[in-house]
N, C-alpha and C positions, 0 to 999 in steps of 0.2 A: 552497484549491488548485482552481482550475477550469480547464477547456481547452475546446476545441472543441465547439461546439453548446450551450451553456448560459449563459443570463444575457445582459444587455446589455453592450455595450461600456463600458470603463470610461476615463475621462479621468486620465491618471496625474497630472497638476499638481492636479485637483481632489480626487483619492484622498488624495493627500500632504496637503493643506492639513485636510481633514476628519479623517484619521487623526490628526493634531496635535492637533486639538481634542478628539476622543474621547480620547485617552490621557491628556490634561490631565486629563479629567473622572474617569477611571479609575485613573491611577497615583499611588502613594503618593509622598510627599516623596523617600522612599528609592530607588523606581524613577525619579524625574525625576535624581537626583543621578548614578545609576549608568548611566543610557541611555546608549549609545554611537551614532555614526552608523549610517545603514542598512548592513547586513552583507551585503546580497544575497541568494542563495538557498543559500549554502554551509551555514549553520546549519540550516537545513531538511531539505536532501539528507542530512546527516551523521544527523540525528536520525532519518529515515526508514530509511537503510540499517543504521545501528547498532542500532536498536529491531528492525528485521526479522530480524537475524541472531541476536538474544536471544531472540525470540520462536520462531523456528525451532527453537533449541535447548530451549526450554524445552516446546514441543509434543512433540519427539522424547523429552526426557526422561519426558513424562507419558504415555507409551507409544504415540507415533504410529509405527506399523511399516510400514504401506503407503504409498500414494501420498499426498503432502502438497502442498497449495496454498494460500499464503496471500498476501494484497495488504499488504505495509507502507505503501505510499502511501495506501491507504484506509484501514487500520486508525490511523494516525497522524494523516490528515486527520481524523479523528473526535474521536481525544483531545486533538489540540490546541486544539479548542475549549473542552475542559474546563480546560487548561493556561490559557487566557485568562481564565477564571473564578476560577482558585484563589488562595488567599492561605497566609501561615503555613507551617507543616510540609507541609499538603497540596501547596501550589505547590512546595516542595523535593521531595517525592517523586515528583510527576508530572514535574516537571525532570529529575530524577535517571533516571528509567524511561525517559523520551524521550530522553534525552542532550541536554537543552537547558539548558546552564550558563549563568549570568547573569540579568539582569532579562528581564521579560516582554516590555516592547516590542520591543527588537531580534529577539527569537524570533519573535514574531508577524509582525513586518514581513519576516522571511525567507521564512516561508511566502507573504505576498503577493507576494513577489518569485519565488519559485519557481512559482506560479501564472502570471506572465507569461511564464516561460521555457518551462513546457509549452503554452502557446497559441501561442507561436511555433514549436515543435515539431511540432504539427500543426494549421495553418493551414487553414482552410475548404477551400480548393483544394488541400491537399496529399494524398498517397498514403495516408498513416496517419490513419485516424479515432481521435481521443481524445477522449472524453467525462467529464468529472468533474461531478458536481454535489452540493452539500450543502444540506441544510435542517436545520432545529430544528422538531421539532414539540412546542408547548407546551401545557400543561393550561389549559383555559379559566379552570379555578379558581385559577390561579397567577399572581403577578405577577414582573416580571422587570426588573432594572437597565436602563433605557434605553441607558445608555452601553456596556453588553455587548451588547444587540441591534444597536446601531449597528456596534460593532467586528464582530461577525460578519458582516455584510452586506459592509461596507468591505475586511476583510481576506480572509475566508472565502467571500464571496458566499453566503452562508446566512441566507436570509430565516427568519421565524418564521411558523408556519402552527399555529393553534389547534385543538386536538382535545379531545373530552370523553372523557377517560380512565377515568371511571366506567362506560363502556360498552367493555369490552375488545377485543370481537371486532370491531365495526366500527373502532375505534382502529387495531388490528393491521392490518385489512384496507387502510385508508388508506395508512399507512406503506408496506406491501408492494406495493401497486399503485405508488405512487410509484417505489419501489426498481426494480421490474419495468420500468417505464417507461423510467427513466433508463439502464437496461443491456441496452435492446433485448429484455427477455424472458428474459435468461440468467439472472437471480436472483430466484428465485422465495421466497416465505415465509419472510423471513429472520427476523422477528421473531414468536414464537408469541404468541397472545391470552393465556396463561396468565402472561407474562412483565408483562402491563400490570395495573393496579390503579388504584383513586381516590387511591392515593398517588403515583403516577407524576407527575412534574412538568414532564419536558424529556427528549427522545429526539432526541439528536444524530446524523445520519445522513449517512454519505458513500457516494456510488455510483459505480462507475468502470466503462466499457466502453472496450475497446481492439480495434481490428482493422486488420491490416497486412499486405499482401501481400509475398512475399519478393522481395529486389532481383533474385535469379535463381530463379524457380520452378521447381519440380520438373514434369514432364511430367505433365498429368491421367492418373489411373488407372496410374500407374507405380509404385506400392508391391508390393512383391515379398517374399513370408515369407523372413526371414531370422533366425538364432535370437538369442535374448536371454536372457543367463544369470542365472538369479534368485540362484543362489549356486554356488558350487564344486560341480560335478557334477550341476547342475539348470539344465534350460533349457528354453524353449519357442520355436515359431515364431511370429513377431509382423510384421503388415504394415509393412515398412521402406521410407523413401524414399531414393534415392541419387542422386548426381550428383557432377560436378566443378562447384566453385565458388570465387569468391575469399572467403576466410573471415579472421576474425582467429585468431591460432593462437599459444599459448605454451606451453611444457612448464614445469610446476611439481614441486617434488617430490612424486611420488606421484599426480599428475595432469596431465591436459592441460586447459587452457581454450580453447574453440573459441567464436568470435562469428560468428553468422550474420546478416547485414544484413538489414533490411526495405527495401523501396523508399523511396527518399527520404534514408536514411543516417543519420536522426536516431534510431531505434530498433533493437534488436538482441535476439537471442534467444542466450543465453550458456549452454553446456552446459560443466560441469567434470565430465568422465569420468575416473573412476579408472584407474590403470594395472591394479590388481588389482580381479578381479572380485568381492570382497568388501571393496574399499576405501572404500566411500560416507562410513562413519563416520569416517575419517581425514581425507576431502574437508571433511564438515562442520565438523570440528574445527579445521582450518585457515582457514575462512571468516573474514575479518575485515573491518571497514570499508574499510582501505588496499589490500586484496585486490579487494575490489568496485571501489574507484576506478580501480584500475589495467585492470580489464577494459574500460574506456571507450575504450583506445586499444592494443588489441593489433595487432602487426604482420600487415598482410596478405599472404596467400599463397594459392596455388591448392592447393586439398585435395581429395580424394574424400570426401566426408561420406555416412554412412549415419546415418540418423535414423529412430527408430520413430513410426509415427503415434500421436498420444497425445490422449486426452480425458480430462480430470480435472474431475469434478463431484462432491466430496465433499459430504455434509450441512453444515447450519450448524454452526458451531463455538461453544461457549460458551466465551469469552476470560478470563471472571474467574478460574477455577482458575490459568491460567499467568499473568495479570498480578499476581494476588497473589503467585505464586511468585517473579516478577520484582522484587518490591518495592512495589507498590501495595497499602497497608493504609489509612490514613486516608482515601484517595480513596472506598473500599468502606465507611468509617465504622466502621474496627475500629482501636481500640475504640470503642464507641458514644459520639457527641457529638464525635469526632475529626475529622469531614470540614469543612473550609472550604472551599467555593465561595461566599463572599458577594458575590464580585463580580458573581454571576450575577443576585443578587436584592436587591431594595430593602433597607434596613436593618433594617426590622421584622420582613421575613420571614425563617424558620429557613433555614438552610443546607440545599442539597440535597446528596445525595452518589451516587456510583455504584451501581446495584444489579446491573446486569449488562452484558456488552458480548457481540452477536452478530455473527458473521463468516461470510460465504459466498463462495465464489471459484469459477470455472469457466475451463478453458483448453481450446481445441481447436486441434491442429495438424496441419496436411495438407499436402497438394501445393500449395495455393495459398498460403498463409501462415498467420498465427495470429489467432485470437478470443480475447479475454480477458475477463474482468468479474469484479467483486467488488463487495461492500458491506459497511458496518458501521454498525451500530446501538450507540450508548452510551446505556443507559437511566438515568436520575437520578430518586431519589424522594427525598421529605423526610418527615415522621415521620422485415620482409626478404623477398622474393620467391626462387624458384628459377629457376634458369636455363632458357631456353625450351627446351621439348621432354623435360625432365625429367620422372620419374615423381612425381607429387604425393604426398605422405604421405596414407595412410588414416586416417581418423577413424572410428570405429565406436561409437555410442552402445549397445553391446550388451549393457550391464551397468546395475545401479543407479547413477544420476548423479544430479547437482544440476543445478537449471537457474534461471535468471533471465530477466526481460523488464527492460531498462533504456533510458534515454534517455541518449544518448552525451554530449551537451554538458554536462549537469549531473552526469550520472551516478547519478541516482536510480533506485532499485529500484521498478518496478511491481508485479512479481511475483517471487515466490520458491518453489519447491518442490523436490520431489524425485519422480524416476520409479523406483518399484522394481518394477512390474509394468504393463506399457503395456497 
């Protein structure tokens, strides 16, 4: 999944031809019999959105009580590369957690199609800047299946760079420098050197940077203190943006969905604001892929929106505990010897397995628009409008709320988070 600002242009006819050849090398007879026509981007979007909801709930269940931010797009972008290299029970497990039913070929093709959609959503001369980059960092001492490496380039635009993992500090520094460069410096120190050893075989990295102005920007310096309710009976004053604007709006049982468009119309910031001050948990429980899909086309109305300025920059998250709780077991070689990523390596090489997954995200929302970034590293080892003149409805995000940054045509979720304390 790659968008503006990364990699050479793709010739679609050549890609289709080469993909057919590479899948012929990788696919088993069962896959070849089960392969369906190219499914478009729908399967990849469903995977990202459904996984993102599952992960959000797992992180909340794991003890996250404050502001929370993750990029389902980035995390699945990294894990989808492991999906391409898995076989047997490990493939079934990864497919289940990523919501990718069926054989590998249509699923991987769907990610290629989504990359094309995202590049069209943020063209070079467009108002929204979206940069997505992927790379494999492989051990100099390891051998990899050539068909797998070719597939990574053709589908995920993820070339291989060799590193000496017996020197963890410079290896981690190189990965982190690459991530910082691809995220315009917003994501620093993603992978700790302590997570790398001479047993490390492969690090699959996705980096994402997004920046877009509001379609109707707020006046510079217009933020004013307004109350934000932390809980019933507890509130603080926070810098808040306000203006009349045309937004998407729909009332749901217990909350309002408000979509604030960015310039160009392809991306939007969606708030799910509870009716009750302590209603965030009920909103999170109501979140489904179907609800997310419906947010792409909320009816536009004139509203008076009040939105706190937000900057969320949590430390890197170790996703391994949440992923294990979501059902990834053999992918982490649990029990020992159960991991099967044989499509990544030559027949004589031992199968690697996932040792850890690190994720880090950043989001800043102010008068001009939104800037957000994220990166994910998967480490593998071996051993309807009101009448003119009517008073617009007032939408106040003055209590803990859920938010998403989405691309409207595909409905894919780039970022998903909650604001508990601006």
